C-alpha positions in Angstrom: -15.9 8.1 -9.7 -15.9 6.4 -6.0 -14.5 3.0 -5.6 -16.8 1.5 -3.7 -19.2 2.3 -6.9 -16.3 0.9 -9.5 -16.3 -2.4 -7.2 -19.9 -2.7 -7.2 -20.4 -2.5 -11.0 -17.2 -5.0 -11.3 -18.8 -7.2 -9.8 -22.5 -6.7 -11.5 -21.0 -7.4 -14.6 -19.7 -10.9 -13.7 -22.6 -11.9 -12.4 -24.3 -11.2 -15.8 -21.5 -13.1 -17.4 -22.0 -15.6 -15.0 -25.4 -15.7 -15.3 -25.4 -17.1 -18.9 -24.8 -20.7 -19.2 -23.3 -23.0 -21.6 -25.4 -25.7 -22.7 -22.8 -28.1 -24.5 -23.8 -30.8 -27.5 -22.2 -33.3 -27.9 -21.1 -32.6 -30.9 -18.9 -29.9 -29.5 -21.2 -27.0 -29.5 -22.8 -25.0 -27.6 -25.5 -22.7 -26.7 -26.3 -19.6 -24.7 -29.2 -20.5 -22.0 -30.3 -18.9 -18.7 -31.9 -21.9 -17.7 -32.4 -25.4 -18.5 -34.9 -28.5 -17.9 -34.7 -32.3 -18.6 -38.1 -33.4 -18.8 -38.2 -36.8 -19.9 -36.8 -37.5 -23.2 -37.1 -33.9 -23.7 -34.3 -31.1 -22.6 -36.1 -27.2 -22.5 -33.9 -24.0 -22.7 -34.5 -20.5 -22.5 -31.9 -18.9 -25.3 -30.6 -15.8 -24.4 -29.3 -15.6 -27.8 -33.1 -15.7 -29.5 -35.2 -14.8 -25.7 -37.3 -17.6 -26.0 -38.2 -21.6 -24.8 -36.2 -23.4 -27.2 -36.5 -27.7 -26.8 -34.5 -31.0 -27.8 -33.9 -34.0 -27.2 -32.0 -35.2 -24.4 -29.4 -37.4 -25.9 -28.3 -34.6 -27.9 -26.8 -32.5 -24.6 -23.7 -33.4 -22.8 -25.4 -33.1 -19.7 -22.2 -33.9 -17.6 -19.4 -31.2 -19.1 -22.6 -28.4 -18.3 -23.2 -29.4 -14.5 -19.0 -29.6 -14.0 -18.2 -25.8 -16.0 -21.2 -24.8 -14.5 -20.2 -25.9 -10.8 -17.0 -24.1 -11.5 -18.3 -21.1 -12.7 -20.5 -20.9 -9.5 -17.2 -21.2 -7.7 -15.5 -19.1 -9.4 -18.3 -16.7 -8.9 -18.7 -16.9 -5.3 -14.5 -16.9 -5.3 -14.6 -13.4 -7.0 -17.8 -12.1 -4.7 -16.0 -12.3 -1.3 -13.1 -11.0 -2.9 -15.2 -7.7 -4.4 -16.3 -8.3 -0.7 -12.6 -8.0 1.3 -12.1 -5.7 -1.0 -15.0 -3.2 0.5 -14.2 -4.0 3.8 -10.6 -3.1 3.2 -11.5 0.5 1.9 -14.0 1.1 5.0 -11.1 0.5 7.2 -8.1 2.4 5.3 -11.7 5.3 5.0 -12.0 5.0 9.4 -7.8 5.1 9.4 -7.8 8.3 7.9 -10.4 9.8 10.1 -8.9 9.3 12.8 -4.9 11.1 11.4 -4.6 14.6 12.2 -4.5 17.3 9.1 -0.7 18.6 10.9 2.6 17.9 9.6 3.7 14.9 11.1 4.0 11.6 11.2 1.5 9.3 13.5 0.8 5.1 13.7 -2.5 3.6 14.7 -1.8 1.3 17.3 -4.5 -0.7 18.4 -6.6 1.6 17.0 -5.8 4.3 19.4 -3.5 7.3 17.7 0.3 7.8 18.3 1.6 10.5 17.4 5.9 10.5 17.0 7.7 13.3 17.8 9.8 15.3 15.4 13.3 14.7 16.0 16.3 17.3 16.6 18.6 16.9 13.8 21.8 18.9 13.6 24.9 18.6 10.9 28.5 17.9 12.2 31.5 18.9 10.7 34.9 18.3 12.1 34.9 22.4 13.5 31.4 22.8 14.9 27.7 21.2 15.1 24.9 23.1 14.1 21.1 22.5 14.4 19.1 22.1 11.1 16.2 24.7 10.7 13.5 24.2 8.3 13.5 26.4 5.2 16.9 28.1 6.7 20.4 28.4 4.7 22.7 25.2 5.9 26.1 26.7 6.3 28.1 23.7 5.3 32.0 23.6 4.4 33.2 21.4 1.6 34.7 17.7 2.7 32.1 15.7 4.7 29.4 16.4 7.8 27.1 14.0 9.4 23.4 14.7 9.9 22.5 13.2 13.4 20.2 13.4 16.6 20.5 13.0 19.7 21.2 9.8 22.0 22.0 6.4 21.1 18.3 4.8 21.3 14.9 6.4 20.3 12.5 6.3 23.1 9.8 5.4 20.3 9.9 1.5 21.2 8.1 -1.0 18.8 7.7 -4.6 19.0 6.4 -4.7 14.9 8.8 -5.5 12.6 7.2 -4.2 9.6 5.6 -1.2 11.7 3.1 0.9 8.7 3.5 4.8 9.5 1.3 7.6 8.6 2.6 10.8 7.4 0.9 13.8 6.8 3.7 15.7 4.5 4.6 19.5 4.8 5.8 19.7 1.6 5.8 18.0 -1.4 8.7 16.0 -0.7 10.3 12.5 -0.7 9.3 10.1 2.0 11.3 6.8 3.2 12.6 5.0 6.2 16.6 4.6 6.8 18.2 2.4 9.4 20.1 4.7 11.8 24.2 4.0 12.5 25.3 4.4 16.0 28.2 6.0 16.6 30.7 6.3 19.0 29.6 10.0 20.7 26.1 8.7 21.6 24.1 9.9 19.0 22.5 8.1 15.9 23.5 8.9 12.3 20.5 9.3 10.2 22.6 10.8 7.0 25.9 11.2 5.5 26.8 14.6 3.4 29.3 15.5 1.4 30.1 18.9 -0.7 31.8 18.9 -3.8 34.2 21.7 -3.8 34.0 23.3 -7.6 30.5 22.4 -8.4 29.6 23.2 -4.5 27.7 20.1 -4.8 25.5 18.3 -1.8 25.6 14.6 -2.3 23.5 12.9 0.6 23.7 9.5 1.7 21.6 7.3 3.4 21.1 3.7 4.4 17.7 3.4 2.7 15.1 0.6 3.2 13.0 -0.8 1.0 9.6 0.5 1.4 5.7 0.2 0.3 4.1 3.7 -0.1 0.1 4.4 -0.4 -1.4 8.1 -0.8 -4.4 7.7 1.5 -5.4 11.6 0.4 -5.0 14.5 -2.0 -4.1 16.5 0.7 -0.7 14.5 1.1 -1.4 11.5 3.6 1.1 8.8 2.8 0.9 5.5 4.5 4.7 4.1 4.6 6.0 0.4 5.5 9.3 -1.6 4.9 8.9 -4.3 2.6 10.7 -6.7 4.7 10.6 -7.3 8.0 13.4 -4.8 10.4 15.7 -6.4 12.0 17.1 -4.9 15.4 18.0 -1.6 15.8 17.2 2.3 15.5 15.5 3.7 12.2 13.8 6.4 11.4 10.9 7.8 9.0 12.3 10.9 6.7 10.6 13.4 4.6 13.4 14.9 2.9 14.3 17.5 -0.3 17.2 15.9 -2.3 20.2 17.9 -2.1 19.3 20.3 -0.1 19.7 19.4 3.6 16.2 19.7 4.3 15.1 16.5 5.9 12.4 15.6 9.0 13.4 13.0 11.2 10.5 10.7 13.0 12.9 8.2 15.1 12.1 4.7 15.6 13.6 1.3 17.5 12.6 -1.8 16.9 13.1 -4.6 19.5 
């Protein structure tokens, strides 16, 4: 069932619930009524239980408590209605956002409603002997010991002023996604992760400086939104999509100014 229809049905149910008023009596009991009116020394009310008009001496009713609770219920209903409308508006904005994101795999941003496409960084494996260009779905010749996954240059060309940027990531595979803090090395490159190969088990261990993030799936086809839980300090970062333990990673770098 569409989310908008669910929200509408929730609102209808709540309004129906608030339509029944508790008419309190001075003995502490109450009648569920649709409406009531004071006429002289008589109180007329429409009983929701018996679906008929009835009346009683007005002196038996606790109208002060009835009116006080009724006002609180109306206020609560108004707040709930406002919340439903805000959620519906958020859904409308999200749908418009999704329509602007290309279906091609990659990382994207919307800035003032305009699409910004992040360029995939060129990642290389660096060990003591050589550098190897990381190619998608290609076996990576890793020697036993430690290596680093690096991208060129000390600074990203993607400068952002918002310290809690939101990215839309169209996945190419059902991999993991995240945001990592990059380390600028003395060689003028940025380190994405550190790689170790366990000699006997030939197991690959990848270490990243991961940022705590929120993620939200926007479509069934693999479009996700990802953003940091806390504001990011100034520095170099990257949105990454990876398969753990396989050195299969895609990197979209950015920096926080």
